[in-house]
N, C-alpha and C positions, 0 to 999 in steps of 0.2 A: 020059678017064672023068671025072674030076672037074675042073670049071671053076672053082668058087668053094667054099671051105671057111669055114664060119661057126663061130666059136669064142667061146662065152660065158664071161666070166671074172668072178669075184667078188672078186678081190683076194687069194684065198687060195694058199698054196703048193701045196695039193692040186690046185685047178684048172689051176695053171700047169705041172704035171707033163705036161700033154697037148701043151704046145708044141713039144717036140723030135719028137714023132709028126707033128704038123700040118706043121711044116717039112719033115719027110722026105716026106710025101705030096705037099705043094706042089711041091716040087722034081721029084718023080718024075712028076707029071702036068702041070706047068706051070700049076697053079692059083693062083688069087688067094686070099688069106687076109683074112678080115675079122673083127676082134676086136670084140666088143661087151661092154658092162658096162651094167647096169640103174641108173638113178638114180630117187630118190624123186620121184613127181609132185609138182607145185606144190600140188595139192589137199590131199594128205596133210600136207605142211608147214603149211598153212594150218589144218587141223583139230588139228595138234599145237601150234600156237603161240597158240590162242585158248582161252579159259576158257568154261565152261558159260554164264556170265551168269545174267540174269534170264529167267525162263519159257522157257530153253532157247534163247535168242538169244546167239551167240557174242560174245564180248568179246575184243578183240584185247589181247595182252600186250605190245606194244611190240616185237616181234621182226618184222623183215621177211622173209617166207617167200621172197620172190623172190630175196634175196640169198644165203640158205641154198641154194636150188636152184642157182643160179649157181655158188656155190662147190662144190658136189657135182659139177656138170658139169665144172667146170675140173679138179678133182681126178680124175675118172674119165678124162678127156681125157689128162692128164698120165700117169697110170697105163698107159692102153693105148698112148700114143706111146712110152713106155719098153719095154713088152712087144714092140711091133712091131719096135724097134731090136734086140732080142735075137733076132728071126727073120732079120734081114739077114746 
């Protein structure tokens, strides 16, 4: 019946309460489990790390948004890997 089960997680304990149920369904149906977590897009970091500047032209604040995005992706990956180990 189920081939894949997609589980969105936000890092909260409330969201993680679904994991035992997902594990039971996956075992019962031989389904693959895919865990996902949303990260902030680069564009949002760029707008958050620039000031209004003159005449609405953004001025950089010296923060590298690409590094912020990469840090968030790495953190999300580590979090999802840890939750995946909980399912094994």
